[in-house]
C-alpha positions, 0 to 999 in steps of 0.5 A: 691122759685122765688127770688124776686128783685126790685130796691130798694133792688138792690139799699140797696145791692149796696150801694158804689158797683161801680165795682160790679152790680145785673140787674134782666131783661128779654126781654119782658119788665122788668129791674131792675137796681142799681142807681150806674149802671145808673150813670156808663152808664149814661142810666136810668132804664126806657132808658135801659127797652125801648131798645130791648136788653136791656143792651145789646143793648148797646153792641159794634160793634152791637154784642147785635142782636148775643148775645142775641141768644147765650142766649136764644139757652144756656138756653131755649135748656135745659143748667141750668148751669150759662153763663159767657162772657165779653161784651164791653158796650157803655155808653151814653157819648160815654166811654167804659165799659168792663163788665165780666157778668154772667147771670142765669135763675130765679127759675121762669121759666114761664116768662124768667126772668134774673139775671146777675151779672156783674163785672165792668173790666175795668182795667183789660182789660187795663191792659191786652192790654198793655200786649199783646201790651208789648208782640207784642213789644217783639215778635218784637224784637225778631223778629228782633233780629233773623234778626239780627243774621243773619245779623251778620253772615253773614256782620261780617264773609263775610270780612275775608276771604279777610283779611285772604288772604291779609294777607297771601299773604304778609306774603308769597310774599317777592317780592311784589311792595311798591305800592302792599302793600301798597294796600294790607294794605289799604284794610286790614285797611279800612275793620278791621275799619268798622269791629270795628265800626260795632261792637262798635255800635252792642254792643252799641244797645245791653246796650240800649236794656237790660239797661245795659249802663250807662245813666248819663243825665245832664244839657249841652250847645248844641253848645259844643256839636256840636261844638266838633263834629265839630272839630273832623271832620275837617280833613275829612272837609278839604279833602272834601272841604265840609264848616259846618256851625253852625246855633245857639248861645251858652246857649242852655241847654239841659238834655242829656247825653253828651257822647251819645249826641256827639255820635248822631250828630257826626253820623249824621254828618260824614253822612252828610260829607260821602254823600256830593260832594266837594265844596257843604255845610252842616249846622246845626240849633238849634231850640226849639220845641214845648217849651220843647225840643230842636231840632237839625237839620243836613242838607247836599247837598248831593245824597240823598237816594233813596224812596225805600230805605227811610223805611230802615233807624233806623231799626236794621232788614233792613240794610241799606249801601251806600258807600259815595261820594268819596268812604266811607264805613260804617257799616249800624247800625250806625242810627239804635244805634242813634235812640235809644240813641234819644228816651232814651232821649225822644226825636224823630228823622225824616228826609225828603231826596230827592234823589240827592237834600240832606237830612236833619235829625232831633232829638229832645232831653229835653230843660234844665229848668233854675233853681237856687238852694239855701240853705237857711232856713230861710223864711224872706231871702228866700223871699228876693231871690224869690222876686229879682228873680220873678222881674229880672229873671222871666224865672228862677226856684227858689228853696230853700234847708235846709241843704247840705245833702237836697242840694246834694240830689237834685243836683244828681236828678238834676244838677241847672243852679245856686248854692248859698250855705254857707262857713261854715254849719255843717256836710257838708260845702261849699267846700265839696259840691261844690266838690261833685257837681263838679264830676256830674259837670264836665264841670264846667256849673254851676256857684257858688254863696259862701255866707260867711265873713271869708273865707279865702285865702286858702279856696277861693283858693279851691274854684278857683280850682273848678271853684269857683270865685264869694263870698258875705258877710252874710249882701250883700244887695238886689241889690248886690246880684242882681247885682250878679245874673244879671252877673252869669245869663249872663255869664251862656247863652253866 
Protein backbone atom coordinates (compact mmCIF):
# COMPACT_ATOMS: atom_id res chain seq x y z
CA UNK A 1 0.00 0.00 0.00
CA UNK A 2 1.34 3.42 -0.97
CA UNK A 3 2.16 5.86 1.81
CA UNK A 4 0.84 9.30 0.99
CA UNK A 5 2.52 12.28 2.58
CA UNK A 6 1.51 15.84 1.98
CA UNK A 7 2.61 19.12 3.50
CA UNK A 8 -0.48 19.55 5.70
CA UNK A 9 -0.02 16.11 7.25
CA UNK A 10 3.65 16.76 7.74
CA UNK A 11 2.95 20.08 9.48
CA UNK A 12 0.41 18.42 11.76
CA UNK A 13 2.76 15.55 12.54
CA UNK A 14 5.78 17.73 13.12
CA UNK A 15 4.24 20.39 15.35
CA UNK A 16 6.94 21.55 17.78
CA UNK A 17 9.38 18.99 16.39
CA UNK A 18 12.41 21.25 15.88
CA UNK A 19 15.07 18.55 15.53
CA UNK A 20 13.17 15.87 13.64
CA UNK A 21 11.93 16.21 10.05
CA UNK A 22 10.25 13.97 7.45
CA UNK A 23 10.60 14.77 3.74
CA UNK A 24 8.94 13.31 0.67
CA UNK A 25 10.84 13.96 -2.54
CA UNK A 26 12.15 12.82 -5.89
CA UNK A 27 14.47 14.38 -8.41
CA UNK A 28 11.72 14.91 -10.98
CA UNK A 29 10.09 17.77 -9.11
CA UNK A 30 8.11 16.48 -6.13
CA UNK A 31 9.19 17.83 -2.70
CA UNK A 32 7.21 18.11 0.54
CA UNK A 33 8.57 19.34 3.86
CA UNK A 34 7.32 20.94 7.06
CA UNK A 35 7.24 24.64 7.89
CA UNK A 36 9.81 24.02 10.62
CA UNK A 37 12.25 22.60 8.05
CA UNK A 38 11.70 25.69 5.87
CA UNK A 39 12.28 27.95 8.89
CA UNK A 40 15.46 26.14 9.86
CA UNK A 41 17.04 26.40 6.41
CA UNK A 42 15.46 29.68 5.31
CA UNK A 43 14.25 28.15 2.02
CA UNK A 44 10.63 27.62 1.01
CA UNK A 45 9.35 24.31 -0.40
CA UNK A 46 9.07 25.85 -3.84
CA UNK A 47 12.70 27.02 -3.71
CA UNK A 48 13.84 23.54 -2.65
CA UNK A 49 11.67 21.94 -5.34
CA UNK A 50 13.42 23.96 -8.02
CA UNK A 51 16.90 22.86 -6.92
CA UNK A 52 18.35 20.05 -9.09
CA UNK A 53 19.09 17.75 -6.17
CA UNK A 54 16.47 19.17 -3.77
CA UNK A 55 17.79 19.56 -0.19
CA UNK A 56 20.97 17.72 -1.18
CA UNK A 57 21.82 20.69 -3.45
CA UNK A 58 22.58 22.63 -0.26
CA UNK A 59 25.23 20.20 0.93
CA UNK A 60 28.61 21.83 1.53
CA UNK A 61 31.71 21.18 -0.60
CA UNK A 62 29.68 20.75 -3.84
CA UNK A 63 29.00 17.07 -3.13
CA UNK A 64 25.33 17.11 -4.19
CA UNK A 65 25.77 15.22 -7.48
CA UNK A 66 28.07 12.64 -5.87
CA UNK A 67 25.55 11.98 -3.08
CA UNK A 68 22.67 11.75 -5.55
CA UNK A 69 24.56 9.18 -7.64
CA UNK A 70 25.35 7.15 -4.52
CA UNK A 71 21.66 7.12 -3.54
CA UNK A 72 20.64 6.14 -7.07
CA UNK A 73 23.15 3.27 -7.23
CA UNK A 74 22.17 2.07 -3.77
CA UNK A 75 18.48 1.67 -4.51
CA UNK A 76 18.23 0.95 -8.17
CA UNK A 77 20.74 -1.87 -8.07
CA UNK A 78 18.18 -3.88 -6.16
CA UNK A 79 19.05 -2.83 -2.59
CA UNK A 80 15.82 -2.58 -0.54
CA UNK A 81 17.42 -1.55 2.75
CA UNK A 82 17.32 1.98 4.08
CA UNK A 83 20.37 4.18 3.58
CA UNK A 84 21.86 6.28 6.37
CA UNK A 85 24.26 9.21 6.00
CA UNK A 86 25.45 12.33 7.80
CA UNK A 87 25.16 15.48 5.70
CA UNK A 88 26.13 19.12 6.29
CA UNK A 89 23.62 21.54 4.76
CA UNK A 90 24.29 25.26 4.41
CA UNK A 91 21.20 27.33 5.27
CA UNK A 92 20.33 30.51 3.38
CA UNK A 93 21.87 32.52 6.26
CA UNK A 94 25.19 30.74 5.70
CA UNK A 95 24.82 28.76 8.92
CA UNK A 96 25.94 25.13 8.84
CA UNK A 97 23.33 22.53 9.92
CA UNK A 98 24.26 18.88 10.33
CA UNK A 99 21.67 16.14 9.78
CA UNK A 100 21.63 12.38 10.12
CA UNK A 101 19.46 11.33 7.19
CA UNK A 102 17.72 7.94 6.88
CA UNK A 103 16.41 7.40 3.33
CA UNK A 104 14.14 4.71 1.98
CA UNK A 105 12.08 4.21 -1.14
CA UNK A 106 8.34 4.61 -0.86
CA UNK A 107 6.29 1.48 -1.51
CA UNK A 108 5.59 2.72 -5.00
CA UNK A 109 8.61 1.94 -7.14
CA UNK A 110 7.20 3.54 -10.25
CA UNK A 111 7.62 7.17 -9.28
CA UNK A 112 11.09 6.88 -7.71
CA UNK A 113 9.75 8.57 -4.59
CA UNK A 114 11.95 8.81 -1.50
CA UNK A 115 11.08 9.27 2.16
CA UNK A 116 13.82 10.94 4.23
CA UNK A 117 13.85 11.16 8.00
CA UNK A 118 16.29 13.84 9.15
CA UNK A 119 17.60 14.40 12.66
CA UNK A 120 19.33 17.69 13.49
CA UNK A 121 22.66 16.58 14.97
CA UNK A 122 24.42 19.96 14.89
CA UNK A 123 24.97 20.00 18.66
CA UNK A 124 26.34 16.46 18.53
CA UNK A 125 28.73 17.42 15.72
CA UNK A 126 29.83 20.49 17.68
CA UNK A 127 30.66 18.31 20.69
CA UNK A 128 32.34 15.80 18.38
CA UNK A 129 34.59 18.57 17.00
CA UNK A 130 35.36 19.78 20.52
CA UNK A 131 36.15 16.23 21.62
CA UNK A 132 38.47 15.74 18.64
CA UNK A 133 40.22 19.00 19.50
CA UNK A 134 40.72 17.76 23.07
CA UNK A 135 41.98 14.41 21.79
CA UNK A 136 44.40 16.13 19.41
CA UNK A 137 45.54 18.45 22.18
CA UNK A 138 46.13 15.52 24.54
CA UNK A 139 47.88 13.59 21.78
CA UNK A 140 50.18 16.54 21.10
CA UNK A 141 50.80 16.93 24.82
CA UNK A 142 51.69 13.25 25.15
CA UNK A 143 54.04 13.56 22.19
CA UNK A 144 55.60 16.60 23.85
CA UNK A 145 55.97 14.65 27.08
CA UNK A 146 57.70 11.82 25.21
CA UNK A 147 60.17 14.33 23.78
CA UNK A 148 60.48 15.91 27.20
CA UNK A 149 61.40 12.58 28.79
CA UNK A 150 64.10 12.18 26.16
CA UNK A 151 65.45 15.67 26.92
CA UNK A 152 65.30 15.15 30.68
CA UNK A 153 67.01 11.78 30.51
CA UNK A 154 69.90 13.43 28.71
CA UNK A 155 70.07 16.81 30.48
CA UNK A 156 69.68 15.46 33.99
CA UNK A 157 72.11 12.60 33.49
CA UNK A 158 74.83 14.29 31.42
CA UNK A 159 76.33 16.59 34.12
CA UNK A 160 76.64 13.81 36.70
CA UNK A 161 79.65 12.21 35.06
CA UNK A 162 81.53 15.49 35.43
CA UNK A 163 80.13 16.13 38.93
CA UNK A 164 81.21 12.69 40.10
CA UNK A 165 84.57 13.06 38.36
CA UNK A 166 85.40 16.41 40.01
CA UNK A 167 84.10 15.14 43.38
CA UNK A 168 86.32 12.06 43.12
CA UNK A 169 89.36 14.24 42.37
CA UNK A 170 88.62 16.44 45.39
CA UNK A 171 88.29 13.39 47.62
CA UNK A 172 91.31 11.47 46.35
CA UNK A 173 93.78 14.24 45.46
CA UNK A 174 94.88 15.96 48.69
CA UNK A 175 97.74 17.71 46.88
CA UNK A 176 95.54 19.96 44.77
CA UNK A 177 96.32 23.65 44.86
CA UNK A 178 93.79 26.03 46.41
CA UNK A 179 93.01 27.52 43.00
CA UNK A 180 92.30 24.08 41.55
CA UNK A 181 90.06 23.17 44.49
CA UNK A 182 88.11 26.41 44.08
CA UNK A 183 87.77 25.84 40.36
CA UNK A 184 86.39 22.31 40.81
CA UNK A 185 84.07 23.35 43.63
CA UNK A 186 82.79 26.27 41.57
CA UNK A 187 81.97 23.92 38.72
CA UNK A 188 80.18 21.53 41.07
CA UNK A 189 78.23 24.42 42.59
CA UNK A 190 77.21 25.95 39.23
CA UNK A 191 76.21 22.61 37.70
CA UNK A 192 74.22 21.62 40.80
CA UNK A 193 72.45 24.98 40.85
CA UNK A 194 71.37 24.61 37.20
CA UNK A 195 70.18 21.04 37.78
CA UNK A 196 68.13 22.12 40.82
CA UNK A 197 66.60 24.96 38.77
CA UNK A 198 65.68 22.50 36.04
CA UNK A 199 64.09 20.06 38.50
CA UNK A 200 62.10 22.87 40.16
CA UNK A 201 60.87 24.19 36.81
CA UNK A 202 59.87 20.71 35.68
CA UNK A 203 58.04 19.99 38.94
CA UNK A 204 56.14 23.29 38.77
CA UNK A 205 55.30 22.70 35.10
CA UNK A 206 54.02 19.20 35.92
CA UNK A 207 51.90 20.50 38.82
CA UNK A 208 50.34 23.13 36.57
CA UNK A 209 49.62 20.51 33.90
CA UNK A 210 47.99 18.13 36.38
CA UNK A 211 46.19 20.83 38.39
CA UNK A 212 47.90 19.89 41.65
CA UNK A 213 49.62 23.25 42.16
CA UNK A 214 47.78 25.54 44.57
CA UNK A 215 46.35 28.50 42.68
CA UNK A 216 45.21 31.41 44.86
CA UNK A 217 44.51 34.56 42.80
CA UNK A 218 43.79 37.72 44.77
CA UNK A 219 43.90 41.47 44.34
CA UNK A 220 47.52 42.65 44.30
CA UNK A 221 49.39 45.79 43.28
CA UNK A 222 51.53 44.66 40.35
CA UNK A 223 54.07 47.46 40.93
CA UNK A 224 54.80 46.02 44.39
CA UNK A 225 55.51 42.61 42.85
CA UNK A 226 57.82 44.11 40.22
CA UNK A 227 59.72 46.14 42.84
CA UNK A 228 60.25 42.97 44.91
CA UNK A 229 61.57 41.10 41.87
CA UNK A 230 63.96 43.94 40.99
CA UNK A 231 65.19 44.00 44.59
CA UNK A 232 66.02 40.27 44.49
CA UNK A 233 68.19 40.83 41.40
CA UNK A 234 70.06 43.83 42.82
CA UNK A 235 73.33 41.89 43.25
CA UNK A 236 73.39 40.67 39.64
CA UNK A 237 72.47 44.12 38.34
CA UNK A 238 75.27 45.83 40.30
CA UNK A 239 77.87 43.25 39.23
CA UNK A 240 77.02 43.76 35.55
CA UNK A 241 76.57 47.54 35.85
CA UNK A 242 73.05 47.36 34.41
CA UNK A 243 70.22 49.79 35.13
CA UNK A 244 66.60 48.66 35.58
CA UNK A 245 63.89 51.29 35.22
CA UNK A 246 60.26 50.56 36.18
CA UNK A 247 57.67 52.71 34.43
CA UNK A 248 54.24 52.58 36.07
CA UNK A 249 52.73 53.95 39.25
CA UNK A 250 51.56 52.06 42.30
CA UNK A 251 47.83 51.44 42.29
CA UNK A 252 47.54 49.19 39.24
CA UNK A 253 45.81 46.16 40.72
CA UNK A 254 45.53 42.74 39.12
CA UNK A 255 43.87 39.44 40.03
CA UNK A 256 46.76 37.02 40.33
CA UNK A 257 48.50 34.44 42.46
CA UNK A 258 51.33 36.57 43.86
CA UNK A 259 53.83 33.72 44.18
CA UNK A 260 53.31 32.55 40.59
CA UNK A 261 53.35 36.04 39.04
CA UNK A 262 56.53 36.69 41.04
CA UNK A 263 58.03 33.68 39.26
CA UNK A 264 57.01 35.07 35.86
CA UNK A 265 58.49 38.53 36.41
CA UNK A 266 61.64 37.20 38.11
CA UNK A 267 62.28 34.80 35.25
CA UNK A 268 61.82 37.45 32.56
CA UNK A 269 63.99 39.94 34.46
CA UNK A 270 66.67 37.31 35.13
CA UNK A 271 66.83 36.53 31.42
CA UNK A 272 67.04 40.23 30.58
CA UNK A 273 69.94 40.66 33.03
CA UNK A 274 71.61 37.50 31.77
CA UNK A 275 71.62 38.57 28.12
CA UNK A 276 72.28 42.29 28.57
CA UNK A 277 75.90 43.51 28.39
CA UNK A 278 77.42 45.78 31.03
CA UNK A 279 76.48 49.43 30.80
CA UNK A 280 73.15 48.76 29.09
CA UNK A 281 69.65 49.10 30.56
CA UNK A 282 66.42 47.17 31.11
CA UNK A 283 62.93 48.65 31.37
CA UNK A 284 59.74 47.27 32.88
CA UNK A 285 56.54 48.97 31.73
CA UNK A 286 53.05 48.66 33.22
CA UNK A 287 50.13 49.53 30.96
CA UNK A 288 46.47 48.74 30.35
CA UNK A 289 45.58 46.25 27.62
CA UNK A 290 42.04 46.20 26.17
CA UNK A 291 40.50 47.71 29.33
CA UNK A 292 40.18 44.49 31.34
CA UNK A 293 43.82 43.36 31.25
CA UNK A 294 47.13 44.77 32.48
CA UNK A 295 50.16 44.42 30.21
CA UNK A 296 53.69 44.02 31.59
CA UNK A 297 56.60 44.59 29.20
CA UNK A 298 60.19 43.60 30.04
CA UNK A 299 62.54 45.13 27.46
CA UNK A 300 66.33 44.87 27.30
CA UNK A 301 69.21 46.11 25.15
CA UNK A 302 70.79 42.69 25.07
CA UNK A 303 72.03 40.21 22.50
CA UNK A 304 68.58 39.31 21.17
CA UNK A 305 67.41 35.95 19.82
CA UNK A 306 68.31 34.64 16.38
CA UNK A 307 65.19 34.30 14.22
CA UNK A 308 65.92 30.62 13.55
CA UNK A 309 65.60 29.88 17.30
CA UNK A 310 62.58 32.05 18.09
CA UNK A 311 59.99 29.33 17.49
CA UNK A 312 61.68 27.16 20.14
CA UNK A 313 60.74 29.50 22.99
CA UNK A 314 57.88 28.47 25.33
CA UNK A 315 57.95 24.87 24.02
CA UNK A 316 58.53 22.04 26.48
CA UNK A 317 59.73 19.71 23.71
CA UNK A 318 62.15 22.15 22.06
CA UNK A 319 64.58 23.22 24.76
CA UNK A 320 66.54 26.36 23.96
CA UNK A 321 69.32 27.57 26.21
CA UNK A 322 72.01 30.16 25.64
CA UNK A 323 74.97 31.36 27.71
CA UNK A 324 74.62 34.88 29.10
CA UNK A 325 76.93 37.80 28.41
CA UNK A 326 78.89 37.03 31.58
CA UNK A 327 78.86 33.25 31.12
CA UNK A 328 75.56 32.71 32.99
CA UNK A 329 73.82 29.43 32.31
CA UNK A 330 70.20 28.35 32.69
CA UNK A 331 67.98 25.28 32.56
CA UNK A 332 66.23 26.23 29.30
CA UNK A 333 62.79 25.49 30.77
CA UNK A 334 62.04 28.80 32.48
CA UNK A 335 60.01 30.35 29.65
CA UNK A 336 57.94 27.19 29.28
CA UNK A 337 56.89 27.53 32.92
CA UNK A 338 56.29 31.27 32.46
CA UNK A 339 53.86 30.58 29.59
CA UNK A 340 51.95 28.00 31.65
CA UNK A 341 51.59 30.42 34.57
CA UNK A 342 50.45 33.33 32.39
CA UNK A 343 47.86 31.17 30.61
CA UNK A 344 46.72 29.77 33.96
CA UNK A 345 45.74 33.37 34.82
CA UNK A 346 43.85 33.77 31.53
CA UNK A 347 46.55 35.95 30.00
CA UNK A 348 48.82 35.74 26.95
CA UNK A 349 52.56 36.08 26.42
CA UNK A 350 54.51 37.07 23.31
CA UNK A 351 57.83 38.64 22.39
CA UNK A 352 59.76 40.66 19.84
CA UNK A 353 63.49 40.18 19.40
CA UNK A 354 66.23 41.18 17.00
CA UNK A 355 69.73 39.79 17.07
CA UNK A 356 72.23 42.17 18.75
CA UNK A 357 69.50 44.75 19.40
CA UNK A 358 67.55 43.29 22.31
CA UNK A 359 64.24 41.67 23.22
CA UNK A 360 60.81 42.66 24.50
CA UNK A 361 58.64 40.19 26.38
CA UNK A 362 54.98 41.11 26.82
CA UNK A 363 52.42 39.35 28.98
CA UNK A 364 48.92 40.16 30.22
CA UNK A 365 47.03 39.41 33.42
CA UNK A 366 43.45 40.29 34.42
CA UNK A 367 42.90 43.76 35.83
CA UNK A 368 41.22 43.82 39.23
CA UNK A 369 37.89 45.62 39.49
CA UNK A 370 37.65 48.22 42.23
CA UNK A 371 34.85 47.08 44.51
CA UNK A 372 33.41 48.25 47.80
CA UNK A 373 31.80 45.50 49.89
CA UNK A 374 29.30 46.85 52.44
CA UNK A 375 27.48 44.89 55.13
CA UNK A 376 24.11 46.60 55.09
CA UNK A 377 20.67 45.04 54.77
CA UNK A 378 18.53 48.20 55.12
CA UNK A 379 17.45 49.61 51.76
CA UNK A 380 17.47 53.26 52.91
CA UNK A 381 21.09 53.04 54.09
CA UNK A 382 22.07 51.13 50.97
CA UNK A 383 20.72 54.05 48.94
CA UNK A 384 22.85 56.52 50.96
CA UNK A 385 25.99 54.52 50.13
CA UNK A 386 24.96 54.03 46.50
CA UNK A 387 24.33 57.76 45.97
CA UNK A 388 27.76 58.66 47.40
CA UNK A 389 29.62 56.04 45.38
CA UNK A 390 27.77 56.73 42.10
CA UNK A 391 28.43 60.45 42.37
CA UNK A 392 32.01 60.55 43.65
CA UNK A 393 33.51 57.10 42.96
CA UNK A 394 31.77 55.85 39.83
CA UNK A 395 34.80 53.74 38.85
CA UNK A 396 34.04 51.55 41.88
CA UNK A 397 31.43 48.81 41.95
CA UNK A 398 29.43 48.38 45.15
CA UNK A 399 28.11 45.12 46.57
CA UNK A 400 25.87 44.78 49.63
CA UNK A 401 25.72 41.78 51.93
CA UNK A 402 23.03 41.12 54.52
CA UNK A 403 25.26 39.37 57.05
CA UNK A 404 28.85 38.47 57.81
CA UNK A 405 28.63 34.93 56.44
CA UNK A 406 27.43 36.22 53.07
CA UNK A 407 30.26 38.77 53.17
CA UNK A 408 32.82 36.07 53.97
CA UNK A 409 31.67 33.94 51.02
CA UNK A 410 31.94 37.00 48.78
CA UNK A 411 35.47 37.71 50.06
CA UNK A 412 36.54 34.12 49.44
CA UNK A 413 35.27 34.37 45.86
CA UNK A 414 36.68 37.83 45.13
CA UNK A 415 38.71 40.13 47.37
CA UNK A 416 37.23 43.68 47.50
CA UNK A 417 39.13 46.96 47.51
CA UNK A 418 37.28 48.32 50.56
CA UNK A 419 35.22 46.53 53.20
CA UNK A 420 32.63 48.32 55.35
CA UNK A 421 31.44 46.21 58.28
CA UNK A 422 29.57 46.60 61.55
CA UNK A 423 31.46 45.83 64.74
CA UNK A 424 28.57 44.10 66.47
CA UNK A 425 26.86 41.41 64.41
CA UNK A 426 25.19 38.13 65.32
CA UNK A 427 27.14 34.85 64.99
CA UNK A 428 30.29 36.47 63.55
CA UNK A 429 31.37 39.93 64.72
CA UNK A 430 33.51 42.47 62.88
CA UNK A 431 36.79 41.30 64.41
CA UNK A 432 36.18 37.71 63.35
CA UNK A 433 35.23 38.78 59.82
CA UNK A 434 38.32 40.99 59.40
CA UNK A 435 40.53 38.25 60.83
CA UNK A 436 39.15 35.84 58.21
CA UNK A 437 39.72 38.48 55.52
CA UNK A 438 43.37 38.96 56.46
CA UNK A 439 44.05 35.23 56.12
CA UNK A 440 43.45 35.72 52.41
CA UNK A 441 44.60 39.33 52.19
CA UNK A 442 48.00 38.62 53.70
CA UNK A 443 49.50 41.94 52.53
CA UNK A 444 46.67 44.03 54.01
CA UNK A 445 45.66 45.49 50.65
CA UNK A 446 41.98 45.74 51.57
CA UNK A 447 41.00 48.94 53.42
CA UNK A 448 38.49 48.28 56.21
CA UNK A 449 35.92 50.61 57.80
CA UNK A 450 34.33 49.46 61.07
CA UNK A 451 30.98 50.89 62.15
CA UNK A 452 30.10 51.02 65.85
CA UNK A 453 29.37 53.32 68.80
CA UNK A 454 30.74 51.32 71.70
CA UNK A 455 34.01 49.82 70.47
CA UNK A 456 36.38 49.52 73.45
CA UNK A 457 40.03 50.53 73.35
CA UNK A 458 41.03 46.88 73.63
CA UNK A 459 38.85 46.00 70.66
CA UNK A 460 40.30 48.92 68.67
CA UNK A 461 43.80 47.64 69.47
CA UNK A 462 42.75 44.22 68.18
CA UNK A 463 41.49 45.87 64.98
CA UNK A 464 44.74 47.87 64.71
CA UNK A 465 46.68 44.61 64.92
CA UNK A 466 44.69 43.55 61.85
CA UNK A 467 45.71 46.78 60.10
CA UNK A 468 42.32 48.45 60.59
CA UNK A 469 42.51 52.11 61.55
CA UNK A 470 39.22 53.58 60.31
CA UNK A 471 36.17 53.69 62.58
CA UNK A 472 32.85 55.46 62.05
CA UNK A 473 29.96 55.97 64.43
CA UNK A 474 26.59 54.52 63.49
CA UNK A 475 25.12 58.00 63.05
CA UNK A 476 27.93 59.33 60.80
CA UNK A 477 26.61 61.81 58.24
CA UNK A 478 26.87 61.19 54.48
CA UNK A 479 29.53 63.93 54.29
CA UNK A 480 31.71 62.10 56.81
CA UNK A 481 31.19 58.81 54.96
CA UNK A 482 32.15 60.50 51.68
CA UNK A 483 35.29 62.05 53.21
CA UNK A 484 36.27 58.66 54.66
CA UNK A 485 35.87 56.97 51.27
CA UNK A 486 37.96 59.70 49.61
CA UNK A 487 40.84 59.03 52.01
CA UNK A 488 40.56 55.26 51.56
CA UNK A 489 40.38 55.46 47.76
CA UNK A 490 43.39 57.78 47.72
CA UNK A 491 45.47 55.45 49.94
CA UNK A 492 44.19 52.42 48.03
CA UNK A 493 45.75 53.73 44.81
CA UNK A 494 49.04 54.97 46.22
